[in-house]
N, C-alpha and C positions, 0 to 999 in steps of 0.2 A: 401484434406487436411489430413494430418496425425492425428490420434486421440491424444487427450491430454495424457501426461504421467500419470502414476498412481498418484492419489492424496495422498500427504503425510498426515500422522496423526500427532497429537501433544498432548499437555497437557493443562489443564485448566490454568496453570500458565504461558504459553508461552509469554503473553503480559504484565505480571506484571512489567517488566522493564520500560514499556512505560508510566506508570501512572505518572501524574504530568504535569508540564509546560515546554515547550521546545521552542527554537528558531530554525529556519530552513533556510538553504540556498537551494534554488531550482534551478535545471538546467533542463529546459524543451525544447525539440526540437521544433523549430518553425513550422516545417512541418514534419509530420509523414509518414513513409513508402514511402519516395520519394528518399532515399539515402542522405538526407541533413545531414550536420554536423553544422548547424547554431543553436546555443543554446541561449535561453533567460535565464538570471540569475536574480533571485529576491528572496526576503525574505518572511518569514511568521512566525506566532506565533501559537503554538498548545498547547492544553490542553486535557489531556486524563483522564477519570474517570471510575472506575469499577462500575458495577451494578449487581444485581441479585447474590450476593455473589461471584462475579468473573466470572460468566458464560457469561457475556457480558461486553463490555466496549464501551464508546462513545468518539470519538476523534473529537474535534472541531478546525478547522484551519481557521485563518484569513490571507489572502494573501495580500501583499502590492499592488497588481494589482487591488484591489477594489472588490474582491469577497471572499466568504467564503465557506467552505465545512465541511462535517461531514462524518465520517466513523462509522459504526455500526458493531461491531465484536460480533459474537455469537458462543459459543462453544457447539457443539453437543456431549453430554456425551456418547451416544451409539456409534457413529461413531469415536469418539476421533479426531474430525476435526473442525477447525474453518472455518466460512464463514465470508467474509468481504464484506460489502455493502457500496457504496459511493453515496453521493448526494451533489450537490453544488448549490450556489445561482444563478449561471448563467442560469441553465436549470430547477432546482427544479424537476428532474426526478431521481428516484432511479435506479442506474446502476446495470447491472447483477453482481452477486457476484463472487468472487473468493474463492477457498476452499483449505485448506492445514494445515500445522503446522510446528513446529520447530524441528530440530535435533540439539542439542547443541545450539550455538549462531546464527544459520542460519535457517531462515524460508522460505519456498517456497509454493506458492499459485497459482492455475491455474483456468482459467475460459474462457468464450467465450463472445464475444461482437461484435460490428460492428464499423468500422472506415471509414468514407467517403463512406458509403453505402456498404462496403465490409466486409464479416465476418472475424474476427480475433480471434486468440487465445491470451489470456492475461496471463502474468506471473508477479507476485509480488515477489520480493526478499527482505527479511528483514535480516539485520545483526546487532546483538548487538555488540557494540564496547566499552565494559566496562559499568560502572554505569551511565555515563553522556554523552554518544554519541551513535548514532545509524544511520543506513543508510536504506533507502527504495528505491527500484528501480522498475520501471514498464517497461515491454517490451511487444511488440506485434509481432505476427508471422502470415503471410498469408498462410504458408504451414505446420506449425507444426514442422518444422526442423530448420529454420533460424529465429533468434530473433533479433529485433531492440530495444535496450533500448531507451526510449523516455522521461523519466522523472526520475530524481534522487533527493532525498531529504536528505540532511545531517543535522541530529538533534543534538543539543547540549542542555543539560538540562539547563533551565533558571536559576536555583539555583544550579549550579554545586557543588558537594561535595568535589572536590579536583582537 
């Protein structure tokens, strides 16, 4: 497998836009890394709050599918890089983190995990779409060169400002 790309750096304010309450439309592949194009579409509600003076934030998401999840984001001041950790109520196991940051309105984060017993590289793409919209995408790679997007979340601020 090709090594992960260089990890992007970021700023402590990268996720300030995400604070507050959001509604989300999720599109998740029913089967990952099989060439499938069969998507499950469902909604969720999310709330994100800053902690430690903005050096961390906690995102809590409730999915209409009967489970919930939590992202913990931590900013490493020395490395100028975010780590994102995920846990959900289905497994209650902290997943391996991804690391990275934003350039402008686009954030990219990389890590390693397993899927179906196989090692995979993981990429998160965050896109700020103004004050009241955002998009998150998760992609996996078996070789470090080709990526399959397997989950997309379209965020709309619950109390949109305009």
